[in-house]
ZATOR-215433 format. One record per residue (C-alpha): residue in three letters; z, y, x. Coordinates in nm, 3 decimals, padded with zeros to 5 digits. Each point is the difference from the previous one (the first is absolute). Last residue first. Layout:
<nodes>
<node sekol="ala" zz="Z" yy="Y" xx="X"/>
...
</nodes>
This chain:
<nodes>
<node sekol="gln" zz="03.684" yy="-05.333" xx="04.646"/>
<node sekol="lys" zz="00.262" yy="-00.144" xx="00.236"/>
<node sekol="glu" zz="00.335" yy="00.094" xx="00.154"/>
<node sekol="phe" zz="00.046" yy="00.284" xx="-00.247"/>
<node sekol="ala" zz="00.021" yy="00.379" xx="00.014"/>
<node sekol="thr" zz="00.075" yy="00.291" xx="-00.232"/>
<node sekol="gly" zz="-00.060" yy="00.371" xx="00.011"/>
<node sekol="tyr" zz="00.159" yy="00.336" xx="-00.077"/>
<node sekol="ile" zz="-00.092" yy="00.320" xx="00.185"/>
<node sekol="arg" zz="00.261" yy="00.276" xx="00.001"/>
<node sekol="gln" zz="-00.093" yy="00.360" xx="00.074"/>
<node sekol="leu" zz="00.290" yy="00.223" xx="00.108"/>
<node sekol="met" zz="00.178" yy="00.285" xx="-00.182"/>
<node sekol="lys" zz="00.226" yy="00.186" xx="00.246"/>
<node sekol="asn" zz="00.375" yy="-00.003" xx="-00.054"/>
<node sekol="lys" zz="00.209" yy="00.185" xx="-00.261"/>
<node sekol="glu" zz="-00.119" yy="-00.261" xx="-00.254"/>
<node sekol="asn" zz="00.190" yy="-00.269" xx="00.190"/>
<node sekol="gly" zz="-00.143" yy="-00.354" xx="-00.019"/>
<node sekol="arg" zz="00.030" yy="-00.041" xx="00.379"/>
<node sekol="trp" zz="-00.317" yy="00.207" xx="00.046"/>
<node sekol="tyr" zz="-00.121" yy="00.083" xx="-00.352"/>
<node sekol="ala" zz="-00.263" yy="-00.233" xx="-00.142"/>
<node sekol="gly" zz="-00.345" yy="00.077" xx="-00.140"/>
<node sekol="ala" zz="-00.226" yy="-00.284" xx="-00.111"/>
<node sekol="val" zz="-00.291" yy="-00.212" xx="00.126"/>
<node sekol="ser" zz="-00.111" yy="-00.323" xx="-00.164"/>
<node sekol="gln" zz="-00.086" yy="-00.368" xx="00.035"/>
<node sekol="leu" zz="-00.102" yy="-00.098" xx="00.352"/>
<node sekol="lys" zz="-00.085" yy="-00.370" xx="00.017"/>
<node sekol="leu" zz="00.066" yy="-00.260" xx="00.266"/>
<node sekol="ala" zz="-00.090" yy="-00.359" xx="00.079"/>
<node sekol="lys" zz="00.023" yy="-00.192" xx="00.328"/>
<node sekol="val" zz="00.291" yy="00.187" xx="00.155"/>
<node sekol="lys" zz="00.060" yy="-00.249" xx="00.286"/>
<node sekol="gly" zz="-00.275" yy="00.161" xx="00.209"/>
<node sekol="thr" zz="00.225" yy="00.300" xx="00.069"/>
<node sekol="ser" zz="00.204" yy="-00.216" xx="00.238"/>
<node sekol="val" zz="00.335" yy="-00.178" xx="00.036"/>
<node sekol="val" zz="00.137" yy="00.092" xx="-00.344"/>
<node sekol="his" zz="00.261" yy="00.275" xx="-00.007"/>
<node sekol="pro" zz="00.378" yy="00.029" xx="-00.004"/>
<node sekol="gly" zz="00.054" yy="00.283" xx="00.034"/>
<node sekol="ala" zz="00.249" yy="00.274" xx="00.096"/>
<node sekol="cys" zz="-00.281" yy="00.253" xx="00.030"/>
<node sekol="leu" zz="-00.113" yy="00.307" xx="00.192"/>
<node sekol="asp" zz="-00.378" yy="-00.029" xx="00.012"/>
<node sekol="thr" zz="-00.263" yy="-00.048" xx="00.271"/>
<node sekol="phe" zz="-00.380" yy="-00.005" xx="-00.051"/>
<node sekol="asp" zz="-00.275" yy="-00.039" xx="00.261"/>
<node sekol="gly" zz="00.002" yy="-00.382" xx="-00.013"/>
<node sekol="gln" zz="00.295" yy="-00.115" xx="-00.209"/>
<node sekol="thr" zz="00.336" yy="00.133" xx="00.117"/>
<node sekol="tyr" zz="00.345" yy="-00.041" xx="-00.156"/>
<node sekol="met" zz="00.296" yy="00.215" xx="00.099"/>
<node sekol="thr" zz="00.364" yy="-00.101" xx="00.001"/>
<node sekol="ile" zz="00.324" yy="00.196" xx="00.016"/>
<node sekol="met" zz="00.331" yy="-00.186" xx="00.021"/>
<node sekol="ala" zz="00.260" yy="00.229" xx="-00.154"/>
<node sekol="asp" zz="00.296" yy="00.100" xx="00.220"/>
<node sekol="glu" zz="-00.014" yy="00.374" xx="-00.071"/>
<node sekol="pro" zz="-00.052" yy="-00.059" xx="-00.375"/>
<node sekol="leu" zz="-00.351" yy="00.091" xx="-00.125"/>
<node sekol="asp" zz="-00.056" yy="00.347" xx="-00.146"/>
<node sekol="asn" zz="-00.160" yy="00.135" xx="00.319"/>
<node sekol="ile" zz="-00.251" yy="-00.287" xx="-00.009"/>
<node sekol="leu" zz="-00.098" yy="00.082" xx="-00.360"/>
<node sekol="glu" zz="-00.047" yy="00.370" xx="00.082"/>
<node sekol="val" zz="-00.218" yy="-00.089" xx="00.301"/>
<node sekol="lys" zz="-00.211" yy="-00.231" xx="-00.221"/>
<node sekol="tyr" zz="-00.051" yy="00.285" xx="-00.248"/>
<node sekol="ile" zz="-00.104" yy="00.244" xx="00.273"/>
<node sekol="glu" zz="-00.274" yy="-00.222" xx="00.146"/>
<node sekol="gly" zz="-00.146" yy="00.257" xx="00.242"/>
<node sekol="gln" zz="-00.123" yy="-00.287" xx="00.220"/>
<node sekol="ala" zz="00.199" yy="00.126" xx="00.301"/>
<node sekol="asn" zz="00.305" yy="00.029" xx="-00.225"/>
<node sekol="phe" zz="-00.060" yy="-00.362" xx="-00.110"/>
<node sekol="phe" zz="00.003" yy="-00.138" xx="00.355"/>
<node sekol="asp" zz="00.281" yy="00.217" xx="00.136"/>
<node sekol="leu" zz="00.223" yy="-00.079" xx="-00.300"/>
<node sekol="ala" zz="-00.062" yy="-00.375" xx="00.033"/>
<node sekol="glu" zz="00.065" yy="00.003" xx="00.374"/>
<node sekol="gln" zz="00.316" yy="00.205" xx="-00.057"/>
<node sekol="arg" zz="00.136" yy="-00.244" xx="-00.263"/>
<node sekol="thr" zz="-00.061" yy="-00.288" xx="00.237"/>
<node sekol="val" zz="-00.283" yy="-00.242" xx="-00.072"/>
<node sekol="glu" zz="-00.043" yy="-00.356" xx="-00.127"/>
<node sekol="lys" zz="-00.366" yy="-00.100" xx="-00.023"/>
<node sekol="arg" zz="-00.176" yy="-00.208" xx="-00.264"/>
<node sekol="val" zz="-00.371" yy="-00.087" xx="00.031"/>
<node sekol="ile" zz="-00.241" yy="-00.047" xx="-00.289"/>
<node sekol="pro" zz="-00.301" yy="-00.181" xx="00.155"/>
<node sekol="leu" zz="-00.328" yy="00.150" xx="-00.124"/>
<node sekol="asn" zz="-00.215" yy="-00.234" xx="-00.211"/>
<node sekol="glu" zz="-00.303" yy="00.235" xx="00.025"/>
<node sekol="lys" zz="-00.102" yy="-00.135" xx="-00.342"/>
<node sekol="val" zz="00.323" yy="00.138" xx="-00.152"/>
<node sekol="ile" zz="-00.078" yy="00.339" xx="00.158"/>
<node sekol="lys" zz="-00.349" yy="-00.008" xx="-00.154"/>
<node sekol="lys" zz="00.152" yy="-00.086" xx="-00.339"/>
<node sekol="met" zz="00.229" yy="00.301" xx="00.035"/>
<node sekol="glu" zz="-00.305" yy="00.221" xx="00.068"/>
<node sekol="lys" zz="-00.159" yy="-00.118" xx="-00.327"/>
<node sekol="glu" zz="00.327" yy="00.063" xx="-00.188"/>
<node sekol="ile" zz="00.015" yy="00.352" xx="00.145"/>
<node sekol="lys" zz="-00.356" yy="00.078" xx="-00.110"/>
<node sekol="val" zz="00.056" yy="-00.132" xx="-00.356"/>
<node sekol="leu" zz="00.332" yy="00.189" xx="-00.020"/>
<node sekol="asp" zz="-00.178" yy="00.318" xx="00.113"/>
<node sekol="glu" zz="-00.244" yy="-00.029" xx="-00.290"/>
<node sekol="asn" zz="00.299" yy="-00.032" xx="-00.235"/>
<node sekol="asn" zz="00.147" yy="00.332" xx="00.118"/>
<node sekol="leu" zz="00.205" yy="00.133" xx="00.293"/>
<node sekol="gln" zz="00.051" yy="00.374" xx="00.041"/>
<node sekol="his" zz="-00.059" yy="00.080" xx="00.368"/>
<node sekol="asp" zz="00.290" yy="00.209" xx="00.130"/>
<node sekol="met" zz="00.202" yy="-00.299" xx="00.119"/>
<node sekol="asp" zz="00.362" yy="-00.123" xx="-00.025"/>
<node sekol="phe" zz="-00.022" yy="-00.371" xx="-00.077"/>
<node sekol="asp" zz="00.223" yy="-00.242" xx="-00.193"/>
<node sekol="tyr" zz="-00.074" yy="-00.373" xx="00.022"/>
<node sekol="tyr" zz="00.014" yy="-00.257" xx="-00.278"/>
<node sekol="phe" zz="00.045" yy="-00.373" xx="-00.042"/>
<node sekol="gly" zz="-00.060" yy="-00.292" xx="-00.235"/>
<node sekol="asn" zz="00.161" yy="-00.155" xx="-00.307"/>
<node sekol="asp" zz="00.371" yy="00.026" xx="00.077"/>
<node sekol="ile" zz="-00.029" yy="00.273" xx="00.268"/>
<node sekol="ala" zz="-00.099" yy="-00.008" xx="00.367"/>
<node sekol="pro" zz="00.084" yy="00.317" xx="00.188"/>
<node sekol="gly" zz="-00.206" yy="00.284" xx="00.146"/>
<node sekol="ile" zz="00.193" yy="00.312" xx="00.102"/>
<node sekol="ala" zz="-00.107" yy="00.348" xx="00.117"/>
<node sekol="leu" zz="-00.309" yy="00.019" xx="00.221"/>
<node sekol="lys" zz="-00.165" yy="00.329" xx="00.095"/>
<node sekol="val" zz="-00.378" yy="00.019" xx="-00.029"/>
<node sekol="asn" zz="-00.228" yy="00.272" xx="00.137"/>
<node sekol="lys" zz="00.082" yy="-00.052" xx="00.370"/>
<node sekol="asp" zz="-00.082" yy="-00.370" xx="-00.005"/>
<node sekol="gly" zz="-00.332" yy="00.052" xx="-00.178"/>
<node sekol="tyr" zz="-00.111" yy="-00.055" xx="-00.360"/>
<node sekol="leu" zz="-00.169" yy="-00.340" xx="00.025"/>
<node sekol="arg" zz="00.191" yy="-00.159" xx="00.289"/>
<node sekol="lys" zz="00.338" yy="00.133" xx="-00.116"/>
<node sekol="val" zz="-00.065" yy="-00.122" xx="-00.356"/>
<node sekol="ala" zz="-00.099" yy="-00.346" xx="00.131"/>
<node sekol="gln" zz="00.314" yy="-00.026" xx="00.217"/>
<node sekol="ala" zz="00.216" yy="00.099" xx="-00.297"/>
<node sekol="met" zz="-00.172" yy="-00.266" xx="-00.214"/>
<node sekol="ile" zz="00.053" yy="-00.268" xx="00.266"/>
<node sekol="his" zz="00.368" yy="00.101" xx="00.016"/>
<node sekol="ala" zz="00.030" yy="-00.042" xx="-00.379"/>
<node sekol="ala" zz="-00.173" yy="-00.341" xx="00.029"/>
<node sekol="ser" zz="00.271" yy="-00.105" xx="00.249"/>
<node sekol="his" zz="00.262" yy="00.083" xx="-00.262"/>
<node sekol="arg" zz="-00.200" yy="-00.208" xx="-00.244"/>
<node sekol="leu" zz="-00.001" yy="-00.305" xx="00.226"/>
<node sekol="ala" zz="00.369" yy="00.034" xx="00.093"/>
<node sekol="trp" zz="00.100" yy="00.046" xx="-00.368"/>
<node sekol="arg" zz="-00.203" yy="-00.303" xx="-00.109"/>
<node sekol="gly" zz="00.191" yy="-00.208" xx="00.257"/>
<node sekol="asp" zz="00.330" yy="00.148" xx="-00.118"/>
<node sekol="ala" zz="-00.079" yy="-00.096" xx="-00.361"/>
<node sekol="asp" zz="-00.091" yy="-00.355" xx="00.105"/>
<node sekol="glu" zz="-00.320" yy="-00.164" xx="-00.129"/>
<node sekol="phe" zz="-00.199" yy="00.220" xx="00.242"/>
<node sekol="thr" zz="00.153" yy="-00.203" xx="00.282"/>
<node sekol="leu" zz="00.339" yy="00.016" xx="00.173"/>
<node sekol="ile" zz="00.119" yy="-00.257" xx="00.256"/>
<node sekol="asp" zz="00.376" yy="-00.055" xx="-00.017"/>
<node sekol="ile" zz="00.193" yy="-00.024" xx="00.327"/>
<node sekol="gln" zz="00.366" yy="-00.102" xx="00.040"/>
<node sekol="his" zz="00.083" yy="00.067" xx="00.363"/>
<node sekol="asp" zz="00.106" yy="-00.154" xx="00.332"/>
<node sekol="gly" zz="-00.099" yy="00.217" xx="00.298"/>
<node sekol="asp" zz="-00.237" yy="00.273" xx="00.114"/>
<node sekol="ile" zz="-00.314" yy="-00.054" xx="-00.210"/>
<node sekol="val" zz="-00.241" yy="00.288" xx="00.069"/>
<node sekol="thr" zz="-00.110" yy="00.209" xx="-00.299"/>
<node sekol="thr" zz="-00.383" yy="00.006" xx="-00.032"/>
<node sekol="leu" zz="00.031" yy="-00.132" xx="-00.357"/>
<node sekol="asp" zz="00.159" yy="00.333" xx="-00.092"/>
<node sekol="arg" zz="00.347" yy="00.003" xx="-00.156"/>
<node sekol="thr" zz="00.185" yy="-00.029" xx="-00.333"/>
<node sekol="glu" zz="00.373" yy="-00.058" xx="00.057"/>
<node sekol="gly" zz="00.160" yy="-00.305" xx="-00.165"/>
<node sekol="asp" zz="00.084" yy="-00.188" xx="00.321"/>
<node sekol="ile" zz="-00.357" yy="00.064" xx="00.116"/>
<node sekol="lys" zz="-00.232" yy="00.061" xx="-00.292"/>
<node sekol="cys" zz="-00.370" yy="-00.011" xx="00.077"/>
<node sekol="ala" zz="-00.323" yy="00.195" xx="-00.045"/>
<node sekol="leu" zz="-00.355" yy="-00.053" xx="-00.129"/>
<node sekol="ala" zz="-00.049" yy="-00.378" xx="00.034"/>
<node sekol="lys" zz="-00.310" yy="-00.135" xx="-00.180"/>
<node sekol="lys" zz="-00.195" yy="-00.096" xx="00.315"/>
<node sekol="ala" zz="00.319" yy="-00.130" xx="00.168"/>
<node sekol="leu" zz="00.069" yy="-00.219" xx="-00.305"/>
<node sekol="ser" zz="-00.346" yy="-00.160" xx="00.035"/>
<node sekol="asn" zz="00.053" yy="-00.054" xx="00.372"/>
<node sekol="ser" zz="00.330" yy="-00.176" xx="-00.055"/>
<node sekol="leu" zz="00.311" yy="-00.039" xx="00.214"/>
<node sekol="asn" zz="-00.157" yy="00.088" xx="00.338"/>
<node sekol="lys" zz="-00.164" yy="00.307" xx="-00.156"/>
<node sekol="val" zz="00.338" yy="00.092" xx="-00.151"/>
<node sekol="phe" zz="00.169" yy="00.002" xx="00.344"/>
<node sekol="asp" zz="-00.286" yy="00.209" xx="00.138"/>
<node sekol="leu" zz="00.052" yy="00.253" xx="-00.281"/>
<node sekol="val" zz="00.379" yy="00.003" xx="00.050"/>
<node sekol="thr" zz="-00.059" yy="00.099" xx="00.360"/>
<node sekol="thr" zz="00.116" yy="-00.239" xx="00.275"/>
<node sekol="gly" zz="00.250" yy="00.149" xx="00.246"/>
<node sekol="glu" zz="00.248" yy="-00.284" xx="-00.054"/>
<node sekol="ala" zz="-00.181" yy="-00.336" xx="-00.004"/>
<node sekol="val" zz="-00.001" yy="-00.159" xx="-00.344"/>
<node sekol="glu" zz="00.202" yy="-00.269" xx="-00.174"/>
<node sekol="arg" zz="-00.043" yy="-00.072" xx="-00.369"/>
<node sekol="val" zz="00.260" yy="-00.048" xx="-00.274"/>
<node sekol="ala" zz="-00.093" yy="-00.084" xx="-00.360"/>
<node sekol="gly" zz="00.219" yy="00.168" xx="-00.264"/>
<node sekol="asp" zz="-00.289" yy="00.074" xx="-00.241"/>
<node sekol="lys" zz="-00.001" yy="00.370" xx="00.099"/>
<node sekol="leu" zz="-00.022" yy="-00.085" xx="00.370"/>
<node sekol="thr" zz="00.280" yy="-00.028" xx="00.258"/>
<node sekol="ile" zz="-00.116" yy="00.086" xx="00.352"/>
<node sekol="lys" zz="00.187" yy="-00.145" xx="00.299"/>
<node sekol="ala" zz="-00.075" yy="00.182" xx="00.327"/>
<node sekol="met" zz="-00.086" yy="-00.178" xx="00.322"/>
</nodes>
């Protein structure tokens, strides 16, 4: 059995091999419904992380900055999936899509010039993906596996990012349905957790903020746990 110390100092025992999500469900169903991510010994992780010994575990909800970050980062992936579905895998190359203080963005390399009508279409497709409640699954891969995967997809920006990582970096990919992205995470457990979202604007952004690089299209949005 593993000893888990909670934020309030309480200690609970749990069988090793249990996921954090299952541990939380046993603690409190209402907390499990609100949980978006967790901190294990101070490091923010997915709720699907398996408990492998004694740890301090904090459960993160939308009230916590890191919980909001996980939700909004997941919303960025949902947006990228929606853009790929609408404009075609081959026509869209993905750059980066982080959470930011008040929402998220994703940078796209595509010939089609995005406008406000497109934002309405993309938002509608995102809501469909949320409804599908697709599990968001983390996978650790070798550098070569990651390079092979993204080269096959023609994702030149992802290949550049992988090549810039240190030799010993752990590389992770996250998959939801037909969409896979290079990402360190963490993410919420499924697309259905993003209950409320809004796309706000589209702007130009140079790849890696360098004006010598290609100008990409950046879509900004925000997301919440409820309407």
